[in-house]
Structure formats: structure tokens, C-alpha cells
DSSP file (Angstrom, degrees, kcal/mol; ACC not computed):
  #  RESIDUE AA STRUCTURE BP1 BP2  ACC     N-H-->O    O-->H-N    N-H-->O    O-->H-N    TCO  KAPPA ALPHA  PHI   PSI    X-CA   Y-CA   Z-CA
    1    1 A M    >         0   0    0      0, 0.0     3,-1.8     0, 0.0     0, 0.0   0.000 360.0 360.0 360.0  -2.1  140.5   48.9  194.2
    2    2 A S  T 3   +     0   0    0      1,-0.2     3,-0.1     3,-0.0     0, 0.0  -0.279 360.0  22.1 -57.5 134.6  141.1   50.8  191.0
    3    3 A G  T 3  S+     0   0    0      1,-0.3     2,-0.3     0, 0.0    -1,-0.2   0.350  88.5 126.6  91.7  -6.4  138.8   49.7  188.1
    4    4 A K    <   -     0   0    0     -3,-1.8     2,-0.4     2,-0.0    -1,-0.3  -0.655  48.0-147.1 -85.3 141.7  136.1   48.2  190.2
    5    5 A F        -     0   0    0     -2,-0.3     2,-0.4    -3,-0.1    -3,-0.0  -0.904  15.6-172.0-108.7 137.7  132.5   49.3  189.6
    6    6 A L        -     0   0    0     -2,-0.4     2,-0.6     2,-0.0    -2,-0.0  -0.950  21.2-139.8-126.6 145.6  130.0   49.4  192.4
    7    7 A L        +     0   0    0     -2,-0.4     2,-0.4    52,-0.0    -2,-0.0  -0.945  33.1 175.1-102.2 121.3  126.3   50.1  192.4
    8    8 A V        -     0   0    0     -2,-0.6     2,-0.2     3,-0.0     5,-0.1  -0.980  37.9-107.3-131.1 136.9  125.5   52.3  195.4
    9    9 A D    >   -     0   0    0     -2,-0.4     3,-1.9     1,-0.2     4,-0.3  -0.451  28.7-133.8 -60.6 129.0  122.3   53.8  196.6
   10   10 A S  G >  S+     0   0    0      1,-0.3     3,-1.0    -2,-0.2    -1,-0.2   0.704  98.3  75.0 -62.7 -19.3  122.6   57.6  195.9
   11   11 A D  G 3  S+     0   0    0      1,-0.2    -1,-0.3     0, 0.0    -2,-0.1   0.762  98.2  45.3 -63.7 -24.3  121.3   58.4  199.3
   12   12 A V  G <  S+     0   0    0     -3,-1.9    -1,-0.2     2,-0.1    -2,-0.2   0.437  93.4 101.0-100.3   0.4  124.6   57.3  200.9
   13   13 A L  S <  S-     0   0    0     -3,-1.0     2,-0.0    -4,-0.3     5,-0.0  -0.536  82.0-100.2 -85.8 150.3  126.9   59.2  198.5
   14   14 A P    >>  -     0   0    0      0, 0.0     3,-1.4     0, 0.0     4,-1.0  -0.379  36.0-114.3 -61.9 148.0  128.5   62.5  199.2
   15   15 A E  H 3> S+     0   0    0      1,-0.3     4,-2.5     2,-0.2     5,-0.2   0.791 111.3  68.3 -57.1 -31.5  126.7   65.4  197.6
   16   16 A V  H 3> S+     0   0    0      1,-0.2     4,-1.7     2,-0.2    -1,-0.3   0.839  97.3  53.0 -61.7 -32.6  129.6   66.1  195.2
   17   17 A F  H <> S+     0   0    0     -3,-1.4     4,-2.0     2,-0.2    -1,-0.2   0.924 110.4  46.3 -67.4 -43.8  129.0   62.8  193.4
   18   18 A L  H  X S+     0   0    0     -4,-1.0     4,-2.2     1,-0.2    -2,-0.2   0.890 112.9  49.8 -65.5 -38.8  125.4   63.7  192.8
   19   19 A K  H  X S+     0   0    0     -4,-2.5     4,-2.5     2,-0.2    -1,-0.2   0.824 106.3  56.9 -69.9 -30.6  126.3   67.2  191.6
   20   20 A T  H  X S+     0   0    0     -4,-1.7     4,-2.3    -5,-0.2    -2,-0.2   0.928 108.3  46.7 -63.5 -44.9  128.9   65.7  189.3
   21   21 A I  H  X S+     0   0    0     -4,-2.0     4,-2.0     2,-0.2    -2,-0.2   0.917 112.1  50.7 -62.5 -43.1  126.2   63.6  187.6
   22   22 A E  H  X S+     0   0    0     -4,-2.2     4,-2.0     1,-0.2    -2,-0.2   0.907 110.0  50.2 -60.9 -42.3  123.9   66.7  187.4
   23   23 A A  H  X S+     0   0    0     -4,-2.5     4,-2.1     1,-0.2    -1,-0.2   0.902 109.2  51.2 -63.6 -41.5  126.7   68.7  185.8
   24   24 A K  H  X S+     0   0    0     -4,-2.3     4,-2.6     1,-0.2    -1,-0.2   0.866 108.5  52.3 -64.5 -35.6  127.3   66.0  183.3
   25   25 A Q  H  X S+     0   0    0     -4,-2.0     4,-2.1     2,-0.2     6,-0.3   0.891 107.5  51.8 -66.8 -39.0  123.6   66.0  182.4
   26   26 A L  H  X>S+     0   0    0     -4,-2.0     5,-1.3     2,-0.2     6,-1.2   0.905 112.2  46.5 -62.0 -41.8  123.7   69.7  181.9
   27   27 A L  H ><5S+     0   0    0     -4,-2.1     3,-0.7     1,-0.2    -2,-0.2   0.934 112.0  50.0 -64.7 -46.4  126.6   69.3  179.5
   28   28 A A  H 3<5S+     0   0    0     -4,-2.6    -2,-0.2     1,-0.2    -1,-0.2   0.844 111.8  48.2 -63.2 -34.2  125.0   66.5  177.6
   29   29 A S  H 3<5S-     0   0    0     -4,-2.1    -1,-0.2    -5,-0.2    -2,-0.2   0.636 110.9-120.5 -81.8 -13.2  121.8   68.4  177.2
   30   30 A G  T <<5S+     0   0    0     -4,-0.8    -3,-0.2    -3,-0.7    -4,-0.1   0.526  76.2 127.4  86.0   5.6  123.6   71.5  176.0
   31   31 A E  S   <S+     0   0    0     -5,-1.3     2,-0.3    -6,-0.3    -4,-0.2   0.801  79.0  29.9 -66.4 -27.8  122.2   73.7  178.8
   32   32 A V  S    S-     0   0    0     -6,-1.2    -2,-0.2    -9,-0.1     3,-0.1  -0.921  74.0-143.6-127.3 158.0  125.8   74.7  179.6
   33   33 A K  S    S+     0   0    0     -2,-0.3     2,-0.3     1,-0.1    -1,-0.1   0.695  72.6  10.8 -98.2 -20.0  128.7   75.0  177.2
   34   34 A N  S  > S-     0   0    0      1,-0.1     4,-2.1    62,-0.0     5,-0.2  -0.933  78.2 -95.0-152.4 173.5  131.7   73.8  179.2
   35   35 A L  H  > S+     0   0    0     -2,-0.3     4,-2.8     1,-0.2     5,-0.2   0.862 118.8  55.8 -63.0 -37.4  132.8   72.1  182.4
   36   36 A S  H  > S+     0   0    0      1,-0.2     4,-2.3     2,-0.2    -1,-0.2   0.937 110.2  44.9 -61.3 -46.0  133.4   75.4  184.2
   37   37 A A  H  > S+     0   0    0      1,-0.2     4,-2.3     2,-0.2    -1,-0.2   0.878 113.0  51.6 -66.0 -37.5  129.8   76.6  183.6
   38   38 A A  H  X S+     0   0    0     -4,-2.1     4,-1.7     2,-0.2    -2,-0.2   0.925 110.0  48.6 -64.8 -44.6  128.5   73.1  184.6
   39   39 A A  H  X>S+     0   0    0     -4,-2.8     5,-2.3     1,-0.2     4,-1.1   0.924 113.4  47.1 -61.6 -44.7  130.4   73.2  187.9
   40   40 A Q  H  <5S+     0   0    0     -4,-2.3     3,-0.3     1,-0.2    -1,-0.2   0.897 108.7  55.6 -63.7 -40.6  129.1   76.7  188.6
   41   41 A A  H  <5S+     0   0    0     -4,-2.3    -1,-0.2     1,-0.2    -2,-0.2   0.839 115.0  37.4 -63.8 -34.0  125.5   75.8  187.8
   42   42 A V  H  <5S-     0   0    0     -4,-1.7    -1,-0.2    -3,-0.2    -2,-0.2   0.521 114.8-112.0 -98.7  -5.6  125.4   72.9  190.2
   43   43 A G  T  <5S+     0   0    0     -4,-1.1     2,-0.3    -3,-0.3    -3,-0.2   0.836  73.8 117.0  83.8  33.5  127.5   74.6  192.9
   44   44 A I      < -     0   0    0     -5,-2.3    -1,-0.3    -6,-0.2    -2,-0.1  -0.870  68.6 -93.7-124.2 165.0  130.7   72.5  193.0
   45   45 A S     >  -     0   0    0     -2,-0.3     4,-1.9     1,-0.1     5,-0.1  -0.410  27.8-123.9 -74.0 153.1  134.2   73.5  192.3
   46   46 A R  H  > S+     0   0    0      1,-0.2     4,-2.6     2,-0.2     5,-0.2   0.877 112.9  56.2 -62.5 -37.6  135.6   73.0  188.8
   47   47 A S  H  > S+     0   0    0      1,-0.2     4,-2.1     2,-0.2    -1,-0.2   0.875 105.4  51.0 -64.6 -36.5  138.4   71.0  190.3
   48   48 A A  H  > S+     0   0    0      2,-0.2     4,-2.1     1,-0.2    -1,-0.2   0.912 110.5  49.2 -65.6 -41.4  135.9   68.6  191.9
   49   49 A L  H  X S+     0   0    0     -4,-1.9     4,-2.3     1,-0.2    -2,-0.2   0.932 112.0  47.7 -64.4 -44.5  134.1   68.2  188.6
   50   50 A Y  H  < S+     0   0    0     -4,-2.6     4,-0.4     1,-0.2    -1,-0.2   0.884 111.8  52.3 -61.4 -37.6  137.4   67.4  186.8
   51   51 A K  H  < S+     0   0    0     -4,-2.1    -1,-0.2    -5,-0.2    -2,-0.2   0.886 123.4  25.1 -65.5 -40.0  138.3   65.0  189.5
   52   52 A Y  H >X S+     0   0    0     -4,-2.1     3,-2.2     1,-0.1     4,-2.0   0.572  91.8  94.6-105.6 -10.4  135.1   63.0  189.3
   53   53 A K  T 3< S+     0   0    0     -4,-2.3    -1,-0.1     1,-0.3    -3,-0.1   0.808  95.8  38.1 -58.5 -32.6  133.7   63.5  185.8
   54   54 A D  T 34 S+     0   0    0     -4,-0.4    -1,-0.3    -5,-0.1    -2,-0.1   0.317 120.2  48.2 -98.4   8.2  135.3   60.3  184.5
   55   55 A K  T <4 S+     0   0    0     -3,-2.2     2,-0.5     1,-0.2    -2,-0.2   0.595  97.8  66.7-120.1 -19.4  134.7   58.3  187.6
   56   56 A V     <  +     0   0    0     -4,-2.0     2,-0.3   -39,-0.0    -1,-0.2  -0.932  58.2 159.9-115.5 123.4  131.0   58.9  188.6
   57   57 A F        -     0   0    0     -2,-0.5     2,-0.2    -3,-0.1   -36,-0.1  -0.963  41.2-111.1-137.3 152.2  128.2   57.6  186.3
   58   58 A E    >>  -     0   0    0     -2,-0.3     3,-1.5     1,-0.1     4,-0.7  -0.529  41.4-109.0 -73.8 154.6  124.6   56.8  186.6
   59   59 A A  G >4 S+     0   0    0      1,-0.3     3,-1.0     2,-0.2     4,-0.1   0.849 119.6  57.8 -56.6 -36.0  123.9   53.1  186.4
   60   60 A I  G >4 S+     0   0    0      1,-0.2     3,-0.9     2,-0.1    -1,-0.3   0.776  99.7  59.6 -67.6 -23.7  122.3   53.5  183.0
   61   61 A E  G X>>S+     0   0    0     -3,-1.5     4,-0.9     1,-0.2     3,-0.8   0.694  86.3  75.8 -75.6 -18.3  125.6   55.0  181.7
   62   62 A T  G <<5 +     0   0    0     -3,-1.0    -1,-0.2    -4,-0.7    -2,-0.1   0.502  70.0  87.4 -74.1  -0.5  127.5   51.9  182.5
   63   63 A K  G <45S-     0   0    0     -3,-0.9    -1,-0.3    -4,-0.1    -2,-0.1   0.193 115.8-100.4 -81.1  18.5  126.0   50.2  179.5
   64   64 A K  T <45S+     0   0    0     -3,-0.8    -2,-0.2     2,-0.1    51,-0.1   0.831  81.8 138.1  67.1  34.5  128.9   51.7  177.5
   65   65 A S  T  <5 +     0   0    0     -4,-0.9    50,-2.8    -5,-0.2    51,-0.6   0.645  68.5  54.3 -79.8 -14.2  126.8   54.5  176.1
   66   66 A V  E   <S+A  114   0A   0     -5,-0.6     2,-0.3    48,-0.2    48,-0.2  -0.983  71.1 175.6-120.6 126.8  129.9   56.7  176.8
   67   67 A V  E     -A  113   0A   0     46,-2.5    46,-3.5    -2,-0.5     2,-0.5  -0.902  23.8-133.1-125.8 157.2  133.3   55.8  175.3
   68   68 A T  E     -AB 112 141A   0     73,-0.6    73,-3.3    -2,-0.3     2,-0.4  -0.939  19.0-168.0-111.7 131.6  136.6   57.6  175.4
   69   69 A V  E     -AB 111 140A   0     42,-2.7    42,-2.8    -2,-0.5     2,-0.5  -0.965   8.0-153.1-120.0 134.4  138.6   57.9  172.2
   70   70 A S  E     -AB 110 139A   0     69,-3.0    69,-2.3    -2,-0.4     2,-0.4  -0.924  18.0-179.8-107.8 128.5  142.2   59.0  172.1
   71   71 A V  E     -AB 109 138A   0     38,-3.2    38,-3.1    -2,-0.5     2,-0.6  -0.987  21.9-151.4-131.1 136.8  143.4   60.7  168.9
   72   72 A V  E     -AB 108 137A   0     65,-3.1    64,-3.2    -2,-0.4    65,-1.3  -0.947  25.3-165.2-105.6 116.7  146.8   62.1  168.0
   73   73 A L  E     -AB 107 135A   0     34,-3.0    34,-2.4    -2,-0.6    62,-0.2  -0.744  22.2-114.9-102.8 146.8  146.3   64.9  165.4
   74   74 A K  E     -A  106   0A   0     60,-3.0     2,-2.2    -2,-0.3    32,-0.3  -0.519  38.6-108.0 -69.2 148.0  148.8   66.6  163.2
   75   75 A D  S    S+     0   0    0     30,-2.5     2,-0.3    -2,-0.2    -1,-0.1  -0.518  73.3 132.8 -81.1  74.6  149.3   70.2  164.1
   76   76 A V    >   -     0   0    0     -2,-2.2     3,-1.8    58,-0.1     4,-0.3  -0.939  66.1 -87.6-127.0 150.2  147.5   71.6  161.0
   77   77 A L  T 3  S+     0   0    0     -2,-0.3    -3,-0.0     1,-0.3    -2,-0.0  -0.308 110.2   8.2 -57.3 127.6  144.8   74.2  160.7
   78   78 A G  T 3> S+     0   0    0     -2,-0.0     4,-2.6     3,-0.0    -1,-0.3   0.503  85.0 127.6  83.4   5.9  141.3   72.8  161.2
   79   79 A A  H <> S+     0   0    0     -3,-1.8     4,-2.3     2,-0.2     5,-0.2   0.947  77.3  42.3 -61.9 -49.5  142.3   69.3  162.3
   80   80 A L  H  > S+     0   0    0     -4,-0.3     4,-2.6     1,-0.2    -1,-0.2   0.917 114.6  51.4 -64.6 -42.0  140.2   69.3  165.4
   81   81 A Q  H  > S+     0   0    0      1,-0.2     4,-2.0     2,-0.2    -1,-0.2   0.908 110.9  48.3 -60.8 -42.2  137.3   70.9  163.6
   82   82 A S  H  X S+     0   0    0     -4,-2.6     4,-2.1     2,-0.2    -1,-0.2   0.890 110.6  51.6 -65.6 -39.3  137.4   68.3  160.9
   83   83 A L  H  X S+     0   0    0     -4,-2.3     4,-2.5    -5,-0.2    -2,-0.2   0.930 110.2  48.5 -62.1 -45.4  137.6   65.5  163.4
   84   84 A L  H  X S+     0   0    0     -4,-2.6     4,-2.4     1,-0.2    -2,-0.2   0.874 109.8  52.2 -63.9 -37.4  134.5   66.8  165.2
   85   85 A K  H  X S+     0   0    0     -4,-2.0     4,-1.5     2,-0.2    -1,-0.2   0.906 110.0  49.0 -64.6 -41.7  132.6   67.1  162.0
   86   86 A L  H  X S+     0   0    0     -4,-2.1     4,-0.5     2,-0.2     3,-0.2   0.931 111.2  49.2 -62.6 -46.2  133.4   63.5  161.1
   87   87 A I  H ><>S+     0   0    0     -4,-2.5     3,-1.4     1,-0.2     5,-1.0   0.906 108.8  53.2 -60.8 -42.7  132.3   62.3  164.6
   88   88 A A  H ><5S+     0   0    0     -4,-2.4     3,-2.0     1,-0.3    -1,-0.2   0.826  97.8  65.3 -62.8 -31.4  129.0   64.3  164.2
   89   89 A S  H 3<5S+     0   0    0     -4,-1.5    -1,-0.3     1,-0.3    -2,-0.2   0.704  97.9  55.5 -65.8 -17.2  128.4   62.5  160.9
   90   90 A Y  T <<5S-     0   0    0     -3,-1.4    29,-2.0    -4,-0.5    30,-0.3   0.294 120.7-110.3 -92.9   7.7  128.1   59.3  162.9
   91   91 A H  T < 5S+     0   0    0     -3,-2.0     2,-0.4     1,-0.2    26,-0.3   0.904  70.3 146.2  60.8  45.1  125.4   60.8  165.1
   92   92 A I      < -     0   0    0     -5,-1.0     2,-0.5    24,-0.1    -1,-0.2  -0.923  42.7-140.4-112.1 135.1  127.7   60.9  168.1
   93   93 A N  E     -C  114   0A   0     21,-1.7    21,-3.1    -2,-0.4     2,-0.6  -0.822  12.8-136.3 -95.4 132.7  127.6   63.6  170.7
   94   94 A V  E     +C  113   0A   0     -2,-0.5    19,-0.2    19,-0.2     3,-0.1  -0.781  22.7 179.0 -86.7 123.5  130.9   64.9  172.1
   95   95 A I  E     +     0   0A   0     17,-3.3     2,-0.3    -2,-0.6    -1,-0.2   0.901  65.3   0.6 -90.8 -51.6  130.6   65.2  175.9
   96   96 A T  E     -C  112   0A   0     16,-1.1    16,-2.1   -62,-0.0     2,-0.4  -0.983  56.3-159.9-139.8 152.8  134.2   66.5  176.7
   97   97 A I  E     -C  111   0A   0     -2,-0.3     2,-0.5    14,-0.2    14,-0.2  -0.999   6.2-176.0-130.3 129.6  137.3   67.3  174.8
   98   98 A T  E     -C  110   0A   0     12,-2.5    12,-3.1    -2,-0.4     2,-0.4  -0.986  11.2-178.0-125.4 120.8  140.8   67.4  176.4
   99   99 A Q  E     -C  109   0A   0     -2,-0.5    10,-0.2    10,-0.2     2,-0.2  -0.956  17.2-141.7-124.1 136.2  143.6   68.6  174.1
  100  100 A S        -     0   0    0      8,-2.8     3,-0.1    -2,-0.4    -2,-0.0  -0.492  37.4 -92.7 -84.1 162.1  147.3   68.9  174.8
  101  101 A A        -     0   0    0     -2,-0.2     7,-0.2     1,-0.1    -1,-0.1  -0.520  54.7 -94.1 -69.4 142.3  149.4   71.7  173.4
  102  102 A P        +     0   0    0      0, 0.0     2,-0.3     0, 0.0     5,-0.2  -0.310  48.3 179.0 -60.5 140.2  151.0   70.8  170.1
  103  103 A S  B >   -D  106   0A   0      3,-3.1     3,-1.3    -3,-0.1   -28,-0.1  -0.983  64.8  -4.0-145.0 131.2  154.5   69.4  170.4
  104  104 A D  T 3  S-     0   0    0     -2,-0.3     3,-0.1     1,-0.3    -1,-0.1   0.853 132.0 -52.7  53.7  37.7  156.7   68.2  167.6
  105  105 A G  T 3  S+     0   0    0      1,-0.2   -30,-2.5   -31,-0.1     2,-0.3   0.604 121.5  86.8  80.9  12.2  153.9   68.7  165.1
  106  106 A A  E <   -AD  74 103A   0     -3,-1.3    -3,-3.1   -32,-0.3     2,-0.4  -0.981  52.0-161.7-144.1 154.5  151.3   66.7  166.9
  107  107 A A  E     -A   73   0A   0    -34,-2.4   -34,-3.0    -2,-0.3     2,-0.4  -1.000  18.6-132.4-136.5 137.2  148.6   67.2  169.6
  108  108 A S  E     -A   72   0A   0     -2,-0.4    -8,-2.8    -7,-0.2     2,-0.4  -0.722  23.0-170.6 -88.9 137.5  146.9   64.5  171.7
  109  109 A V  E     -AC  71  99A   0    -38,-3.1   -38,-3.2    -2,-0.4     2,-0.5  -0.996   9.1-163.4-130.4 131.5  143.1   64.8  172.0
  110  110 A S  E     -AC  70  98A   0    -12,-3.1   -12,-2.5    -2,-0.4     2,-0.5  -0.969  12.3-170.4-113.8 128.5  140.9   62.8  174.4
  111  111 A L  E     -AC  69  97A   0    -42,-2.8   -42,-2.7    -2,-0.5     2,-0.6  -0.973  17.1-152.8-123.6 127.4  137.2   62.8  173.6
  112  112 A D  E     -AC  68  96A   0    -16,-2.1   -17,-3.3    -2,-0.5   -16,-1.1  -0.890  27.8-167.4 -93.3 123.3  134.4   61.4  175.7
  113  113 A L  E     -AC  67  94A   0    -46,-3.5   -46,-2.5    -2,-0.6     2,-0.8  -0.923  25.4-141.3-121.1 135.2  131.6   60.4  173.3
  114  114 A R  E     +AC  66  93A   0    -21,-3.1   -21,-1.7    -2,-0.4     3,-0.3  -0.857  27.0 173.9 -90.8 113.1  128.0   59.5  173.8
  115  115 A V    >   +     0   0    0    -50,-2.8     3,-1.7    -2,-0.8   -49,-0.1   0.206  40.6 112.1-108.9  13.5  127.5   56.7  171.3
  116  116 A S  T 3  S+     0   0    0    -51,-0.6    -1,-0.2     1,-0.3   -24,-0.1   0.756  89.8  35.3 -62.9 -23.9  124.0   55.6  172.1
  117  117 A E  T 3  S+     0   0    0    -26,-0.3    -1,-0.3    -3,-0.3    -2,-0.1   0.138  85.1 145.5-113.1  18.7  122.6   56.8  168.8
  118  118 A M    <   -     0   0    0     -3,-1.7   -27,-0.2     1,-0.1   -26,-0.1  -0.299  42.0-149.9 -61.1 138.6  125.7   56.0  166.7
  119  119 A T  S    S+     0   0    0    -29,-2.0     2,-0.2     2,-0.1    -1,-0.1   0.642  75.7  28.5 -87.7 -16.4  124.9   55.0  163.1
  120  120 A E  S    S-     0   0    0    -30,-0.3     2,-0.1     1,-0.1    -2,-0.0  -0.730  95.3 -78.5-131.7-179.7  127.9   52.6  162.7
  121  121 A S     >  -     0   0    0     -2,-0.2     4,-2.1     1,-0.1     5,-0.1  -0.407  36.6-116.4 -79.7 160.8  130.2   50.4  164.8
  122  122 A M  H  > S+     0   0    0      1,-0.2     4,-2.7     2,-0.2     5,-0.2   0.880 117.5  57.4 -62.4 -38.0  133.0   51.8  166.9
  123  123 A E  H  > S+     0   0    0      1,-0.2     4,-2.1     2,-0.2    -1,-0.2   0.904 106.9  47.8 -59.5 -42.7  135.4   49.8  164.7
  124  124 A T  H  > S+     0   0    0      2,-0.2     4,-2.4     1,-0.2    -1,-0.2   0.912 111.4  50.6 -65.6 -43.2  134.1   51.6  161.6
  125  125 A L  H  X S+     0   0    0     -4,-2.1     4,-2.9     2,-0.2    -2,-0.2   0.948 111.6  47.0 -59.1 -49.6  134.4   55.0  163.3
  126  126 A L  H  X S+     0   0    0     -4,-2.7     4,-2.7     1,-0.2    -1,-0.2   0.878 111.4  51.3 -63.0 -37.9  138.0   54.4  164.4
  127  127 A K  H  X S+     0   0    0     -4,-2.1     4,-1.1    -5,-0.2    -1,-0.2   0.915 112.1  47.1 -63.3 -42.7  138.9   53.1  160.9
  128  128 A D  H  < S+     0   0    0     -4,-2.4     4,-0.4     2,-0.2     3,-0.3   0.907 112.6  49.0 -65.3 -43.7  137.4   56.2  159.3
  129  129 A I  H >< S+     0   0    0     -4,-2.9     3,-1.6     1,-0.2    -2,-0.2   0.943 110.4  50.6 -61.5 -47.4  139.2   58.5  161.8
  130  130 A N  H 3< S+     0   0    0     -4,-2.7    -1,-0.2     1,-0.3    -2,-0.2   0.734 103.2  61.6 -64.0 -22.1  142.5   56.8  161.2
  131  131 A A  T 3< S+     0   0    0     -4,-1.1    -1,-0.3    -3,-0.3    -2,-0.2   0.590  80.7 106.3 -79.5 -10.4  142.1   57.2  157.5
  132  132 A Q  S X  S-     0   0    0     -3,-1.6     3,-1.5    -4,-0.4    -3,-0.0  -0.456  74.1-132.2 -74.1 142.2  142.0   61.0  157.7
  133  133 A S  T 3  S+     0   0    0      1,-0.3    -1,-0.1    -2,-0.1    -3,-0.0   0.738 105.9  53.8 -65.6 -23.6  145.1   62.8  156.5
  134  134 A F  T 3  S+     0   0    0    -55,-0.1   -60,-3.0   -56,-0.1     2,-0.5   0.411  93.1  89.0 -92.1   1.9  145.3   65.0  159.7
  135  135 A V  E <   -B   73   0A   0     -3,-1.5   -62,-0.2   -62,-0.2     3,-0.1  -0.868  45.6-179.1-106.2 130.7  145.2   62.0  162.0
  136  136 A I  E    S-     0   0A   0    -64,-3.2     2,-0.3    -2,-0.5   -63,-0.2   0.856  74.3 -18.7 -87.9 -45.1  148.4   60.2  163.2
  137  137 A A  E     -B   72   0A   0    -65,-1.3   -65,-3.1     2,-0.0    -1,-0.4  -0.974  56.4-170.9-161.9 149.2  146.6   57.6  165.3
  138  138 A A  E     +B   71   0A   0     -2,-0.3     2,-0.3   -67,-0.2   -67,-0.2  -0.997  13.7 160.3-144.4 141.3  143.2   56.9  167.0
  139  139 A K  E     -B   70   0A   0    -69,-2.3   -69,-3.0    -2,-0.3     2,-0.4  -0.990  40.5-104.6-155.2 156.8  142.0   54.3  169.4
  140  140 A E  E     -B   69   0A   0     -2,-0.3     2,-0.6   -71,-0.2   -71,-0.3  -0.690  34.7-131.7 -81.2 136.1  139.3   53.6  172.0
  141  141 A V  E     -B   68   0A   0    -73,-3.3   -73,-0.6    -2,-0.4     2,-0.6  -0.808  16.0-145.0 -90.5 121.0  140.5   53.9  175.5
  142  142 A I              0   0    0     -2,-0.6   -75,-0.0     1,-0.1   -73,-0.0  -0.772 360.0 360.0 -89.2 122.9  139.4   50.9  177.6
  143  143 A K              0   0    0     -2,-0.6    -1,-0.1   -75,-0.0    -2,-0.0   0.396 360.0 360.0-106.0 360.0  138.5   51.9  181.1
């Protein structure tokens, strides 16, 4: 059943799903600064939030307003900061960042991005990201 999307009345869902959505809204609004704070604010465990954050969405979110981008960065000072500055220049909000520890001079970064107010196309953004000297590769993750 992996990869299927269902529309389900929220009244029949376990409370953890509703709290996951609430936590994501807190993050998106900036009311909390990280996943740990969001989980604590809504009363669920951090592990539950990590488990469901990329699996539970409100119906309005399924319009592809949130995309995931995978980037491999060179292990150089300021690479992630420069990437985030570039993304912000496109009027994109970063929802979550997951970064691996650098290995062999590179680090993988996964970014969940809210693109509803993006000023250019995703193709243009990815082309711009890939053109940066500190980027090895960038692509949109299709879920």
C-alpha cells in the first residue's frame, strides 16, 4: 500500500495524526523553532512526529505546495547557509532540514520546502542550486 494517498475524515484518525498536522503548522508559522519543540507543544513524542511528519498532510497540502529537495553539498564552511539564502531568495520557506554528517568531503541534505509563494519554477531553482560551487548535486525527490 506504500505510496497511495487517501482522503479520510479526521474524526476517525488516531490523535497522533492530528497532532502531527498541528505540529507542522506550528513549525510553518514559526511559533516553534524545531521538531522537538513542536512535538512538545502539541503533546506527542518526538519519535512519533519524525515517524509521521512526511506521511500525514492536510488535503490542501496535497496540491504539491510542499516539495522535498535532496542536495549533496561539499564540506566547506558556509555551504548550508549559502544554500538556505539562495532558497529564501525564491520566496520559499524551509519547513525541515535533515543533514548527514560529512563523509569524504560531502554531506547529504534533505529539505522540505513550502513552495506556494515561489517566484520561479522548480526547474529554475534546481538549475540555480546545481550551479553553485558548493553543490555537488541537487534534485527534487518524487514521493
